N, C-alpha and C positions, 0 to 999 in steps of 0.2 A: 935528790932534791928536785922540786918543781916550784917554778915562780910563775904567777899569773896576776893579771890586773882586772879587777871587776870593772873599772871605769874606762878601759881602753877598747878601741875597736868595736864599740856598741853598735849593733844592728837591729833594726825593727823590721817587723813583717806587716804586711798590709792586712792580712786576714786572721793571723793567729800569733800569740806570742812567740818570740824567738828564743830558742834554747841553745845555750853553749856550754859544753863542758869546760870548766876552768882547771880543775885538778882531779886526778883520779889516782889516788895513792893507795899503797897497801892498807891504809887506816880509814880513808874517807873519800867521799866523792862531793865535790863542790860544783854547783851549777848556776849560772847566771840565766835569769829569765827576764827578757825585755819586753815590756807591755806598751803598746799605744794606748791612749786614753780609750776607754770602752771595751778593750779586749779582756777576755776572760778565760779562766780554766774551770770548767763545770766540776760539779761535785764528784769527788773522788777519794780514794783512800790509799795510804801507803802501807805496806806490810810491815814496816819497821818505823820506829820513831824518826822525826824529821825536825829540823829547825829552819824557819823562814825567816829572813831579815830584808827589811825594806831599805834599800841603799838610797834610792832617789824616788820621789813621787809619793804617791798615796794609794794604798790598796784597801778595798772593801773586802774583809776576809771572814768568810762564814765557817762557823764550827757547829755542826748539827744544826740547831734551830736559832743560834745567836749570831749576831753580826758585830764585827770590830772594825773600827777604822785605824788602819795601821800607817802612820806618817813615817817619813824618813828617819831612820835610826832605830825604829822599832824592831822587835823580834817577837816571835812566837814559836813555842815548842809544843809539838803534838806527839802524843803516843801513838803506836801502831794501830792500824784499823780505825782511825777517827775520820769520819766524813768531813771534807772541808772544800771550799771553793774559793776562788779569788777572782776580783774584778777591779780593773785599773780605773781609779777615779780621775787620773791625769797620767801623762807618760810616766812610766815608772820602771825602776830596776830592782829585781828581787834576787837575793842570794838564797839558795836552796842547798842546806847540808843534808846529805843523805848517809845513811848507814852504808858500810861497805857492801853488805849483802843485798841491798837494794838495787834495783835496775834502772840505768839511765833510760833504756828503752821504754820502761813504764811511764816514765815522765813525758817522753816524746809522744806517747800514745794519747795521754790526757789532752793535749793541745790540739790534736786532730779532731 
């Protein structure tokens, strides 16, 4: 059993979103991404389906050629290999749910 809090010990970075692995179980990986207003993750793809949940703030979320404004409490699910990008419209906290086969290192590379 693992227990984590998405809202405790939040850290932000000046130049890029901050990534923290909350849970890494045999079934799933849960990651918190903390954005300062204006920070972004450039267009990228995941090799497996993902779910993104906005816990706090507001995210401008691009999928292919469409833009979606995701406010606090909203979720979006993407199939594998769908190009997407994120930009924080305000300080924001995002929960990223990864397939167990996906790589935490892949996510860390996207923010660099």
